[in-house]
C-alpha positions, 0 to 999 in steps of 0.5 A, a space after each residue: 447254563 445253555 442260552 440262545 438269542 432269538 427274535 420274535 417274528 409273530 405279529 401278534 408277538 407273545 401273548 396268552 396261546 405262544 405264551 402258553 405253548 412256552 410255558 407247556 414246554 418248559 415245564 415238561 422239565 422238572 430237573 431245569 430252570 428256563 428263563 425269558 429274558 427280554 431287556 434286564 426284565 427275566 421271567 420264569 418260563 415254567 410262569 405264564 404270569 411270567 411270560 406274561 407279565 415280559 410284554 412281547 411284541 412282533 420283533 423284541 429280541 430276547 434269551 432263552 435260558 436254561 440250567 439243569 438236566 436236558 437245558 439245550 433240548 428244552 431252549 433248542 424247542 423252545 427258540 424252534 418254536 418261536 423261529 416257526 412262528 408257534 405253529 404246533 402242526 410243525 412242533 413235538 410240544 
């Protein structure tokens, strides 16, 4: 298991477009379970409805956790996406 804590700084938080970007990254890792954790709520990062259900807004602290093959890589990619405010031009989706 590998995890990192990160703060969402995107003005609109985690709405449909950035949530979709996270899901697309997580889905690339078939042999890895990927989760977003807000407070005590946990969401499967491969499910758009689960991610949106967290209601993540600007300033929210998240834990990005993965278990399985390439767990460090997927956590780092998702954190980089969040750190760059979901600017797809700065990330390789």
